TORKOL-4160 file (C-alpha; in steps of 0.2 Angstrom, whole numbers, padded with zeros to 4 digits, m for minus):
437
<pt num="1" X="m0213" Y="0027" Z="m0002"/>
<pt num="2" X="m0203" Y="0042" Z="m0005"/>
<pt num="3" X="m0210" Y="0055" Z="m0016"/>
<pt num="4" X="m0199" Y="0054" Z="m0031"/>
<pt num="5" X="m0197" Y="0059" Z="m0050"/>
<pt num="6" X="m0201" Y="0077" Z="m0046"/>
<pt num="7" X="m0190" Y="0092" Z="m0051"/>
<pt num="8" X="m0189" Y="0099" Z="m0033"/>
<pt num="9" X="m0191" Y="0095" Z="m0014"/>
<pt num="10" X="m0209" Y="0095" Z="m0009"/>
<pt num="11" X="m0217" Y="0108" Z="0002"/>
<pt num="12" X="m0214" Y="0103" Z="0020"/>
<pt num="13" X="m0229" Y="0102" Z="0031"/>
<pt num="14" X="m0233" Y="0103" Z="0049"/>
<pt num="15" X="m0243" Y="0090" Z="0058"/>
<pt num="16" X="m0248" Y="0087" Z="0076"/>
<pt num="17" X="m0242" Y="0073" Z="0087"/>
<pt num="18" X="m0256" Y="0062" Z="0092"/>
<pt num="19" X="m0248" Y="0060" Z="0109"/>
<pt num="20" X="m0243" Y="0077" Z="0114"/>
<pt num="21" X="m0252" Y="0088" Z="0101"/>
<pt num="22" X="m0236" Y="0096" Z="0097"/>
<pt num="23" X="m0233" Y="0103" Z="0080"/>
<pt num="24" X="m0218" Y="0096" Z="0070"/>
<pt num="25" X="m0212" Y="0097" Z="0052"/>
<pt num="26" X="m0212" Y="0083" Z="0039"/>
<pt num="27" X="m0201" Y="0087" Z="0024"/>
<pt num="28" X="m0209" Y="0073" Z="0012"/>
<pt num="29" X="m0227" Y="0072" Z="0019"/>
<pt num="30" X="m0233" Y="0062" Z="0004"/>
<pt num="31" X="m0219" Y="0049" Z="0006"/>
<pt num="32" X="m0218" Y="0047" Z="0023"/>
<pt num="33" X="m0226" Y="0032" Z="0032"/>
<pt num="34" X="m0218" Y="0033" Z="0049"/>
<pt num="35" X="m0211" Y="0047" Z="0059"/>
<pt num="36" X="m0205" Y="0053" Z="0076"/>
<pt num="37" X="m0212" Y="0068" Z="0086"/>
<pt num="38" X="m0198" Y="0080" Z="0090"/>
<pt num="39" X="m0205" Y="0083" Z="0108"/>
<pt num="40" X="m0211" Y="0068" Z="0115"/>
<pt num="41" X="m0202" Y="0055" Z="0104"/>
<pt num="42" X="m0218" Y="0046" Z="0100"/>
<pt num="43" X="m0215" Y="0034" Z="0085"/>
<pt num="44" X="m0230" Y="0037" Z="0073"/>
<pt num="45" X="m0238" Y="0028" Z="0059"/>
<pt num="46" X="m0248" Y="0036" Z="0046"/>
<pt num="47" X="m0264" Y="0025" Z="0043"/>
<pt num="48" X="m0275" Y="0032" Z="0029"/>
<pt num="49" X="m0265" Y="0049" Z="0031"/>
<pt num="50" X="m0270" Y="0049" Z="0049"/>
<pt num="51" X="m0256" Y="0049" Z="0062"/>
<pt num="52" X="m0257" Y="0035" Z="0074"/>
<pt num="53" X="m0247" Y="0032" Z="0090"/>
<pt num="54" X="m0237" Y="0017" Z="0089"/>
<pt num="55" X="m0223" Y="0017" Z="0103"/>
<pt num="56" X="m0215" Y="0030" Z="0114"/>
<pt num="57" X="m0196" Y="0030" Z="0111"/>
<pt num="58" X="m0182" Y="0037" Z="0121"/>
<pt num="59" X="m0174" Y="0053" Z="0115"/>
<pt num="60" X="m0158" Y="0052" Z="0104"/>
<pt num="61" X="m0142" Y="0050" Z="0115"/>
<pt num="62" X="m0132" Y="0063" Z="0103"/>
<pt num="63" X="m0136" Y="0079" Z="0095"/>
<pt num="64" X="m0136" Y="0076" Z="0076"/>
<pt num="65" X="m0121" Y="0084" Z="0068"/>
<pt num="66" X="m0132" Y="0088" Z="0053"/>
<pt num="67" X="m0149" Y="0095" Z="0058"/>
<pt num="68" X="m0165" Y="0088" Z="0050"/>
<pt num="69" X="m0171" Y="0100" Z="0036"/>
<pt num="70" X="m0154" Y="0104" Z="0031"/>
<pt num="71" X="m0151" Y="0104" Z="0012"/>
<pt num="72" X="m0134" Y="0101" Z="0002"/>
<pt num="73" X="m0127" Y="0095" Z="m0013"/>
<pt num="74" X="m0116" Y="0079" Z="m0011"/>
<pt num="75" X="m0108" Y="0070" Z="m0026"/>
<pt num="76" X="m0117" Y="0081" Z="m0038"/>
<pt num="77" X="m0134" Y="0076" Z="m0031"/>
<pt num="78" X="m0147" Y="0088" Z="m0020"/>
<pt num="79" X="m0151" Y="0080" Z="m0004"/>
<pt num="80" X="m0162" Y="0086" Z="0011"/>
<pt num="81" X="m0159" Y="0077" Z="0029"/>
<pt num="82" X="m0176" Y="0070" Z="0034"/>
<pt num="83" X="m0172" Y="0056" Z="0046"/>
<pt num="84" X="m0159" Y="0052" Z="0060"/>
<pt num="85" X="m0155" Y="0035" Z="0068"/>
<pt num="86" X="m0144" Y="0029" Z="0082"/>
<pt num="87" X="m0139" Y="0010" Z="0080"/>
<pt num="88" X="m0128" Y="m0003" Z="0088"/>
<pt num="89" X="m0125" Y="m0022" Z="0087"/>
<pt num="90" X="m0134" Y="m0028" Z="0102"/>
<pt num="91" X="m0123" Y="m0036" Z="0114"/>
<pt num="92" X="m0107" Y="m0032" Z="0105"/>
<pt num="93" X="m0094" Y="m0022" Z="0113"/>
<pt num="94" X="m0092" Y="m0011" Z="0098"/>
<pt num="95" X="m0099" Y="0007" Z="0100"/>
<pt num="96" X="m0114" Y="0012" Z="0091"/>
<pt num="97" X="m0115" Y="0023" Z="0075"/>
<pt num="98" X="m0127" Y="0036" Z="0068"/>
<pt num="99" X="m0136" Y="0036" Z="0051"/>
<pt num="100" X="m0144" Y="0050" Z="0042"/>
<pt num="101" X="m0158" Y="0048" Z="0030"/>
<pt num="102" X="m0154" Y="0059" Z="0014"/>
<pt num="103" X="m0169" Y="0062" Z="0003"/>
<pt num="104" X="m0166" Y="0066" Z="m0016"/>
<pt num="105" X="m0182" Y="0070" Z="m0025"/>
<pt num="106" X="m0177" Y="0061" Z="m0041"/>
<pt num="107" X="m0171" Y="0044" Z="m0035"/>
<pt num="108" X="m0176" Y="0041" Z="m0016"/>
<pt num="109" X="m0166" Y="0039" Z="0000"/>
<pt num="110" X="m0147" Y="0038" Z="0003"/>
<pt num="111" X="m0139" Y="0034" Z="0020"/>
<pt num="112" X="m0125" Y="0044" Z="0027"/>
<pt num="113" X="m0117" Y="0034" Z="0041"/>
<pt num="114" X="m0105" Y="0041" Z="0054"/>
<pt num="115" X="m0095" Y="0029" Z="0065"/>
<pt num="116" X="m0081" Y="0036" Z="0077"/>
<pt num="117" X="m0080" Y="0052" Z="0067"/>
<pt num="118" X="m0078" Y="0043" Z="0051"/>
<pt num="119" X="m0092" Y="0044" Z="0037"/>
<pt num="120" X="m0098" Y="0034" Z="0023"/>
<pt num="121" X="m0112" Y="0039" Z="0009"/>
<pt num="122" X="m0122" Y="0022" Z="0006"/>
<pt num="123" X="m0132" Y="0020" Z="m0010"/>
<pt num="124" X="m0144" Y="0007" Z="m0015"/>
<pt num="125" X="m0149" Y="m0001" Z="m0032"/>
<pt num="126" X="m0160" Y="0015" Z="m0036"/>
<pt num="127" X="m0143" Y="0024" Z="m0038"/>
<pt num="128" X="m0132" Y="0010" Z="m0042"/>
<pt num="129" X="m0141" Y="m0002" Z="m0054"/>
<pt num="130" X="m0126" Y="m0014" Z="m0054"/>
<pt num="131" X="m0129" Y="m0019" Z="m0037"/>
<pt num="132" X="m0143" Y="m0031" Z="m0044"/>
<pt num="133" X="m0128" Y="m0040" Z="m0052"/>
<pt num="134" X="m0117" Y="m0043" Z="m0036"/>
<pt num="135" X="m0110" Y="m0060" Z="m0036"/>
<pt num="136" X="m0109" Y="m0069" Z="m0018"/>
<pt num="137" X="m0096" Y="m0080" Z="m0012"/>
<pt num="138" X="m0092" Y="m0087" Z="0006"/>
<pt num="139" X="m0080" Y="m0073" Z="0011"/>
<pt num="140" X="m0081" Y="m0061" Z="m0003"/>
<pt num="141" X="m0093" Y="m0053" Z="m0016"/>
<pt num="142" X="m0089" Y="m0046" Z="m0033"/>
<pt num="143" X="m0096" Y="m0029" Z="m0039"/>
<pt num="144" X="m0092" Y="m0021" Z="m0055"/>
<pt num="145" X="m0077" Y="m0033" Z="m0058"/>
<pt num="146" X="m0070" Y="m0027" Z="m0040"/>
<pt num="147" X="m0067" Y="m0041" Z="m0027"/>
<pt num="148" X="m0073" Y="m0036" Z="m0009"/>
<pt num="149" X="m0067" Y="m0045" Z="0005"/>
<pt num="150" X="m0078" Y="m0051" Z="0021"/>
<pt num="151" X="m0074" Y="m0039" Z="0036"/>
<pt num="152" X="m0089" Y="m0041" Z="0047"/>
<pt num="153" X="m0106" Y="m0049" Z="0052"/>
<pt num="154" X="m0118" Y="m0042" Z="0063"/>
<pt num="155" X="m0137" Y="m0038" Z="0067"/>
<pt num="156" X="m0140" Y="m0020" Z="0068"/>
<pt num="157" X="m0152" Y="m0014" Z="0083"/>
<pt num="158" X="m0161" Y="0003" Z="0082"/>
<pt num="159" X="m0158" Y="0013" Z="0098"/>
<pt num="160" X="m0167" Y="0030" Z="0094"/>
<pt num="161" X="m0175" Y="0039" Z="0080"/>
<pt num="162" X="m0179" Y="0057" Z="0074"/>
<pt num="163" X="m0187" Y="0062" Z="0058"/>
<pt num="164" X="m0197" Y="0053" Z="0045"/>
<pt num="165" X="m0196" Y="0037" Z="0036"/>
<pt num="166" X="m0205" Y="0027" Z="0022"/>
<pt num="167" X="m0203" Y="0010" Z="0030"/>
<pt num="168" X="m0206" Y="0003" Z="0048"/>
<pt num="169" X="m0188" Y="0005" Z="0055"/>
<pt num="170" X="m0193" Y="m0003" Z="0071"/>
<pt num="171" X="m0198" Y="m0020" Z="0064"/>
<pt num="172" X="m0184" Y="m0020" Z="0052"/>
<pt num="173" X="m0173" Y="m0036" Z="0056"/>
<pt num="174" X="m0159" Y="m0041" Z="0045"/>
<pt num="175" X="m0142" Y="m0050" Z="0046"/>
<pt num="176" X="m0129" Y="m0039" Z="0039"/>
<pt num="177" X="m0112" Y="m0044" Z="0031"/>
<pt num="178" X="m0099" Y="m0030" Z="0027"/>
<pt num="179" X="m0087" Y="m0033" Z="0013"/>
<pt num="180" X="m0072" Y="m0020" Z="0009"/>
<pt num="181" X="m0061" Y="m0014" Z="m0005"/>
<pt num="182" X="m0056" Y="0004" Z="0002"/>
<pt num="183" X="m0062" Y="0016" Z="0000"/>
<pt num="184" X="m0078" Y="0006" Z="m0004"/>
<pt num="185" X="m0089" Y="m0005" Z="0006"/>
<pt num="186" X="m0103" Y="m0018" Z="0001"/>
<pt num="187" X="m0117" Y="m0021" Z="0014"/>
<pt num="188" X="m0126" Y="m0037" Z="0012"/>
<pt num="189" X="m0143" Y="m0038" Z="0021"/>
<pt num="190" X="m0153" Y="m0053" Z="0022"/>
<pt num="191" X="m0170" Y="m0056" Z="0032"/>
<pt num="192" X="m0174" Y="m0067" Z="0044"/>
<pt num="193" X="m0184" Y="m0083" Z="0043"/>
<pt num="194" X="m0196" Y="m0084" Z="0029"/>
<pt num="195" X="m0188" Y="m0067" Z="0023"/>
<pt num="196" X="m0170" Y="m0075" Z="0023"/>
<pt num="197" X="m0172" Y="m0075" Z="0004"/>
<pt num="198" X="m0175" Y="m0055" Z="0004"/>
<pt num="199" X="m0157" Y="m0049" Z="0000"/>
<pt num="200" X="m0152" Y="m0032" Z="m0003"/>
<pt num="201" X="m0135" Y="m0025" Z="m0008"/>
<pt num="202" X="m0129" Y="m0007" Z="m0004"/>
<pt num="203" X="m0112" Y="0001" Z="m0008"/>
<pt num="204" X="m0103" Y="0013" Z="0004"/>
<pt num="205" X="m0090" Y="0025" Z="0000"/>
<pt num="206" X="m0078" Y="0034" Z="0013"/>
<pt num="207" X="m0080" Y="0052" Z="0013"/>
<pt num="208" X="m0069" Y="0065" Z="0023"/>
<pt num="209" X="m0079" Y="0075" Z="0037"/>
<pt num="210" X="m0074" Y="0091" Z="0028"/>
<pt num="211" X="m0082" Y="0086" Z="0012"/>
<pt num="212" X="m0099" Y="0083" Z="0021"/>
<pt num="213" X="m0098" Y="0099" Z="0031"/>
<pt num="214" X="m0094" Y="0109" Z="0015"/>
<pt num="215" X="m0109" Y="0100" Z="0005"/>
<pt num="216" X="m0121" Y="0105" Z="0019"/>
<pt num="217" X="m0113" Y="0121" Z="0023"/>
<pt num="218" X="m0110" Y="0117" Z="0041"/>
<pt num="219" X="m0096" Y="0121" Z="0053"/>
<pt num="220" X="m0083" Y="0107" Z="0052"/>
<pt num="221" X="m0078" Y="0109" Z="0070"/>
<pt num="222" X="m0094" Y="0104" Z="0076"/>
<pt num="223" X="m0092" Y="0087" Z="0069"/>
<pt num="224" X="m0087" Y="0072" Z="0080"/>
<pt num="225" X="m0068" Y="0070" Z="0079"/>
<pt num="226" X="m0060" Y="0054" Z="0072"/>
<pt num="227" X="m0056" Y="0040" Z="0083"/>
<pt num="228" X="m0044" Y="0026" Z="0076"/>
<pt num="229" X="m0049" Y="0020" Z="0059"/>
<pt num="230" X="m0063" Y="0010" Z="0051"/>
<pt num="231" X="m0064" Y="m0004" Z="0039"/>
<pt num="232" X="m0064" Y="0005" Z="0022"/>
<pt num="233" X="m0054" Y="0020" Z="0026"/>
<pt num="234" X="m0042" Y="0024" Z="0012"/>
<pt num="235" X="m0024" Y="0021" Z="0017"/>
<pt num="236" X="m0012" Y="0035" Z="0014"/>
<pt num="237" X="0001" Y="0023" Z="0017"/>
<pt num="238" X="m0005" Y="0013" Z="0002"/>
<pt num="239" X="m0005" Y="0028" Z="m0009"/>
<pt num="240" X="0014" Y="0031" Z="m0003"/>
<pt num="241" X="0018" Y="0014" Z="m0007"/>
<pt num="242" X="0012" Y="0015" Z="m0024"/>
<pt num="243" X="0020" Y="0031" Z="m0028"/>
<pt num="244" X="0036" Y="0026" Z="m0021"/>
<pt num="245" X="0036" Y="0009" Z="m0030"/>
<pt num="246" X="0032" Y="0017" Z="m0047"/>
<pt num="247" X="0044" Y="0031" Z="m0045"/>
<pt num="248" X="0057" Y="0018" Z="m0040"/>
<pt num="249" X="0054" Y="0007" Z="m0054"/>
<pt num="250" X="0056" Y="0023" Z="m0065"/>
<pt num="251" X="0072" Y="0028" Z="m0057"/>
<pt num="252" X="0079" Y="0010" Z="m0059"/>
<pt num="253" X="0075" Y="0011" Z="m0078"/>
<pt num="254" X="0084" Y="0027" Z="m0080"/>
<pt num="255" X="0099" Y="0020" Z="m0070"/>
<pt num="256" X="0100" Y="0004" Z="m0081"/>
<pt num="257" X="0099" Y="0015" Z="m0097"/>
<pt num="258" X="0111" Y="0027" Z="m0091"/>
<pt num="259" X="0123" Y="0012" Z="m0087"/>
<pt num="260" X="0120" Y="0004" Z="m0104"/>
<pt num="261" X="0124" Y="0020" Z="m0112"/>
<pt num="262" X="0140" Y="0021" Z="m0103"/>
<pt num="263" X="0145" Y="0004" Z="m0107"/>
<pt num="264" X="0141" Y="0008" Z="m0126"/>
<pt num="265" X="0151" Y="0024" Z="m0126"/>
<pt num="266" X="0166" Y="0018" Z="m0116"/>
<pt num="267" X="0167" Y="m0001" Z="m0119"/>
<pt num="268" X="0179" Y="m0011" Z="m0110"/>
<pt num="269" X="0197" Y="m0013" Z="m0116"/>
<pt num="270" X="0209" Y="m0027" Z="m0113"/>
<pt num="271" X="0226" Y="m0018" Z="m0110"/>
<pt num="272" X="0236" Y="m0033" Z="m0104"/>
<pt num="273" X="0232" Y="m0051" Z="m0106"/>
<pt num="274" X="0249" Y="m0062" Z="m0104"/>
<pt num="275" X="0257" Y="m0076" Z="m0094"/>
<pt num="276" X="0273" Y="m0073" Z="m0086"/>
<pt num="277" X="0286" Y="m0085" Z="m0080"/>
<pt num="278" X="0289" Y="m0086" Z="m0062"/>
<pt num="279" X="0307" Y="m0089" Z="m0055"/>
<pt num="280" X="0309" Y="m0095" Z="m0036"/>
<pt num="281" X="0322" Y="m0084" Z="m0027"/>
<pt num="282" X="0328" Y="m0092" Z="m0011"/>
<pt num="283" X="0339" Y="m0078" Z="m0008"/>
<pt num="284" X="0324" Y="m0067" Z="m0005"/>
<pt num="285" X="0317" Y="m0078" Z="0008"/>
<pt num="286" X="0305" Y="m0093" Z="0009"/>
<pt num="287" X="0291" Y="m0093" Z="m0003"/>
<pt num="288" X="0298" Y="m0078" Z="m0012"/>
<pt num="289" X="0299" Y="m0076" Z="m0032"/>
<pt num="290" X="0308" Y="m0064" Z="m0042"/>
<pt num="291" X="0298" Y="m0048" Z="m0046"/>
<pt num="292" X="0294" Y="m0044" Z="m0064"/>
<pt num="293" X="0287" Y="m0030" Z="m0075"/>
<pt num="294" X="0273" Y="m0031" Z="m0087"/>
<pt num="295" X="0272" Y="m0023" Z="m0104"/>
<pt num="296" X="0268" Y="m0006" Z="m0105"/>
<pt num="297" X="0250" Y="0000" Z="m0109"/>
<pt num="298" X="0240" Y="0016" Z="m0112"/>
<pt num="299" X="0225" Y="0022" Z="m0102"/>
<pt num="300" X="0216" Y="0034" Z="m0115"/>
<pt num="301" X="0202" Y="0041" Z="m0104"/>
<pt num="302" X="0205" Y="0055" Z="m0091"/>
<pt num="303" X="0198" Y="0045" Z="m0077"/>
<pt num="304" X="0196" Y="0026" Z="m0080"/>
<pt num="305" X="0194" Y="0011" Z="m0068"/>
<pt num="306" X="0206" Y="m0003" Z="m0070"/>
<pt num="307" X="0202" Y="m0021" Z="m0066"/>
<pt num="308" X="0218" Y="m0031" Z="m0063"/>
<pt num="309" X="0216" Y="m0051" Z="m0063"/>
<pt num="310" X="0229" Y="m0063" Z="m0057"/>
<pt num="311" X="0227" Y="m0081" Z="m0060"/>
<pt num="312" X="0238" Y="m0098" Z="m0058"/>
<pt num="313" X="0235" Y="m0116" Z="m0057"/>
<pt num="314" X="0239" Y="m0117" Z="m0038"/>
<pt num="315" X="0234" Y="m0134" Z="m0030"/>
<pt num="316" X="0232" Y="m0137" Z="m0012"/>
<pt num="317" X="0242" Y="m0121" Z="m0009"/>
<pt num="318" X="0242" Y="m0102" Z="m0010"/>
<pt num="319" X="0249" Y="m0088" Z="m0020"/>
<pt num="320" X="0250" Y="m0069" Z="m0015"/>
<pt num="321" X="0257" Y="m0054" Z="m0025"/>
<pt num="322" X="0260" Y="m0036" Z="m0022"/>
<pt num="323" X="0255" Y="m0026" Z="m0038"/>
<pt num="324" X="0261" Y="m0009" Z="m0041"/>
<pt num="325" X="0254" Y="0002" Z="m0055"/>
<pt num="326" X="0267" Y="0015" Z="m0061"/>
<pt num="327" X="0263" Y="0030" Z="m0071"/>
<pt num="328" X="0279" Y="0031" Z="m0083"/>
<pt num="329" X="0278" Y="0050" Z="m0085"/>
<pt num="330" X="0275" Y="0055" Z="m0067"/>
<pt num="331" X="0281" Y="0040" Z="m0058"/>
<pt num="332" X="0265" Y="0041" Z="m0047"/>
<pt num="333" X="0260" Y="0024" Z="m0041"/>
<pt num="334" X="0246" Y="0014" Z="m0034"/>
<pt num="335" X="0250" Y="m0002" Z="m0023"/>
<pt num="336" X="0238" Y="m0016" Z="m0019"/>
<pt num="337" X="0241" Y="m0034" Z="m0012"/>
<pt num="338" X="0230" Y="m0048" Z="m0017"/>
<pt num="339" X="0232" Y="m0067" Z="m0016"/>
<pt num="340" X="0221" Y="m0082" Z="m0018"/>
<pt num="341" X="0222" Y="m0100" Z="m0012"/>
<pt num="342" X="0215" Y="m0117" Z="m0017"/>
<pt num="343" X="0213" Y="m0134" Z="m0009"/>
<pt num="344" X="0205" Y="m0150" Z="m0013"/>
<pt num="345" X="0203" Y="m0167" Z="m0007"/>
<pt num="346" X="0193" Y="m0183" Z="m0003"/>
<pt num="347" X="0185" Y="m0185" Z="0013"/>
<pt num="348" X="0173" Y="m0201" Z="0019"/>
<pt num="349" X="0172" Y="m0205" Z="0000"/>
<pt num="350" X="0166" Y="m0187" Z="m0006"/>
<pt num="351" X="0176" Y="m0175" Z="m0015"/>
<pt num="352" X="0179" Y="m0157" Z="m0008"/>
<pt num="353" X="0185" Y="m0141" Z="m0015"/>
<pt num="354" X="0189" Y="m0124" Z="m0007"/>
<pt num="355" X="0195" Y="m0107" Z="m0013"/>
<pt num="356" X="0199" Y="m0100" Z="m0030"/>
<pt num="357" X="0214" Y="m0100" Z="m0043"/>
<pt num="358" X="0211" Y="m0082" Z="m0047"/>
<pt num="359" X="0208" Y="m0065" Z="m0039"/>
<pt num="360" X="0204" Y="m0047" Z="m0045"/>
<pt num="361" X="0207" Y="m0030" Z="m0038"/>
<pt num="362" X="0199" Y="m0013" Z="m0045"/>
<pt num="363" X="0208" Y="0003" Z="m0045"/>
<pt num="364" X="0196" Y="0018" Z="m0048"/>
<pt num="365" X="0199" Y="0035" Z="m0056"/>
<pt num="366" X="0216" Y="0031" Z="m0065"/>
<pt num="367" X="0222" Y="0046" Z="m0075"/>
<pt num="368" X="0226" Y="0046" Z="m0093"/>
<pt num="369" X="0244" Y="0040" Z="m0097"/>
<pt num="370" X="0256" Y="0027" Z="m0101"/>
<pt num="371" X="0257" Y="0014" Z="m0087"/>
<pt num="372" X="0266" Y="m0003" Z="m0082"/>
<pt num="373" X="0264" Y="m0016" Z="m0068"/>
<pt num="374" X="0278" Y="m0021" Z="m0055"/>
<pt num="375" X="0273" Y="m0038" Z="m0048"/>
<pt num="376" X="0281" Y="m0046" Z="m0033"/>
<pt num="377" X="0274" Y="m0063" Z="m0032"/>
<pt num="378" X="0275" Y="m0076" Z="m0017"/>
<pt num="379" X="0268" Y="m0093" Z="m0015"/>
<pt num="380" X="0269" Y="m0108" Z="m0004"/>
<pt num="381" X="0273" Y="m0119" Z="m0019"/>
<pt num="382" X="0291" Y="m0116" Z="m0025"/>
<pt num="383" X="0288" Y="m0126" Z="m0041"/>
<pt num="384" X="0274" Y="m0113" Z="m0046"/>
<pt num="385" X="0281" Y="m0107" Z="m0063"/>
<pt num="386" X="0268" Y="m0096" Z="m0071"/>
<pt num="387" X="0256" Y="m0082" Z="m0067"/>
<pt num="388" X="0243" Y="m0074" Z="m0078"/>
<pt num="389" X="0240" Y="m0056" Z="m0078"/>
<pt num="390" X="0225" Y="m0047" Z="m0086"/>
<pt num="391" X="0221" Y="m0028" Z="m0086"/>
<pt num="392" X="0205" Y="m0021" Z="m0092"/>
<pt num="393" X="0200" Y="m0003" Z="m0093"/>
<pt num="394" X="0183" Y="0005" Z="m0092"/>
<pt num="395" X="0177" Y="m0009" Z="m0082"/>
<pt num="396" X="0158" Y="m0009" Z="m0078"/>
<pt num="397" X="0156" Y="m0007" Z="m0060"/>
<pt num="398" X="0141" Y="m0018" Z="m0057"/>
<pt num="399" X="0144" Y="m0018" Z="m0039"/>
<pt num="400" X="0141" Y="0001" Z="m0038"/>
<pt num="401" X="0126" Y="m0001" Z="m0049"/>
<pt num="402" X="0119" Y="m0015" Z="m0036"/>
<pt num="403" X="0122" Y="m0003" Z="m0021"/>
<pt num="404" X="0113" Y="0010" Z="m0030"/>
<pt num="405" X="0098" Y="m0001" Z="m0034"/>
<pt num="406" X="0097" Y="m0007" Z="m0016"/>
<pt num="407" X="0097" Y="0011" Z="m0010"/>
<pt num="408" X="0083" Y="0015" Z="m0022"/>
<pt num="409" X="0073" Y="0000" Z="m0015"/>
<pt num="410" X="0074" Y="0007" Z="0003"/>
<pt num="411" X="0060" Y="0019" Z="0001"/>
<pt num="412" X="0047" Y="0007" Z="m0007"/>
<pt num="413" X="0051" Y="m0006" Z="0006"/>
<pt num="414" X="0049" Y="0007" Z="0020"/>
<pt num="415" X="0032" Y="0012" Z="0013"/>
<pt num="416" X="0028" Y="m0006" Z="0011"/>
<pt num="417" X="0030" Y="m0010" Z="0029"/>
<pt num="418" X="0020" Y="0006" Z="0034"/>
<pt num="419" X="0005" Y="0000" Z="0022"/>
<pt num="420" X="0006" Y="m0017" Z="0030"/>
<pt num="421" X="0005" Y="m0010" Z="0047"/>
<pt num="422" X="m0010" Y="0001" Z="0043"/>
<pt num="423" X="m0019" Y="m0015" Z="0034"/>
<pt num="424" X="m0015" Y="m0025" Z="0050"/>
<pt num="425" X="m0023" Y="m0011" Z="0061"/>
<pt num="426" X="m0038" Y="m0010" Z="0050"/>
<pt num="427" X="m0042" Y="m0029" Z="0051"/>
<pt num="428" X="m0038" Y="m0029" Z="0070"/>
<pt num="429" X="m0057" Y="m0028" Z="0074"/>
<pt num="430" X="m0062" Y="m0041" Z="0060"/>
<pt num="431" X="m0064" Y="m0060" Z="0064"/>
<pt num="432" X="m0058" Y="m0062" Z="0046"/>
<pt num="433" X="m0041" Y="m0055" Z="0046"/>
<pt num="434" X="m0030" Y="m0061" Z="0032"/>
<pt num="435" X="m0016" Y="m0057" Z="0044"/>
<pt num="436" X="m0020" Y="m0070" Z="0058"/>
<pt num="437" X="m0022" Y="m0089" Z="0057"/>
């Protein structure tokens, strides 16, 4: 077992390899039960404190990015690198990964894992006692009230070793399942056969390579470059989406409050609300009625939107008017044409309707002053005899508000699509992807 509950790292010690007699260093001689000769790569077991040759291994395929014996402070804990492993998933097409055994003299071992240039620091229950209370489901685990989703299952295989260990690494056989809640990952390891009930949980946290390089005072440029992404890699797209969502909700709230303030400060005013008689004028042409002038009204604000509504009880017919707003002081005019039609009937025993019996038109930025409307009506119904006209100032421009709200929603919609695309890429290498049937 690792030497723990002491106040500093133990003194390192030189031992001789029972195979090649070369001297190499142990950094925790009291706690090491197995080690690997750094020269002939013999796997050694200590029996009654005497090193015995067990097996000759091949050398590591890659040079460790963090040399054995390197000391550093990571997440406020002092560590010394005392072991190194290269692993893969046996017959899997996935590339292998590397693990560094970090020794802390107060609590024991931590694993620092590197895969395709991505790093995780992995703690056991000695560091995280709550791992004893993990709740297990078919496709999830629950740790500290956070749900971790099943991402991958595999059987790790050791390819090569360096350094020292307090367990027989070569005889270790486990089924591993990984569950993610980025930037964290839970690994569930269960033994084989009679040891199937021996279940241990470990929690990993994604770390940037620069953090590890700084912790061990190493050159970041010597670290392997990142390739693609891994299961628990944090998503910047997710952070961008959350930021854009909360910012947009805040801006929407501000916009709504501003609109409510404007409605309160400048309430709508009905300036004209009258029904005018229509007189058919056959001399002007087919469908023409005599024009008429509304009563005068005052626009009291310097720049006000005016809404003009016309309505009439047309039935199976149409009505159209040319409306001219006239400033009585300057004779400045604004002219619009607006119409409506309404039809109804019964077809195959079912009643149907189409159209409206009213229409609205909006004039914006009307200056302060006295006005009237010149109305020039026309209709396909010569018997039409009335037209209602309503003029309202300081109309709330809900359409403009809606356009502003839609524009504000573009950014969170875009960042959501980026986040979703990132998550789909994350789950590409999983057999348990929520994005696939």
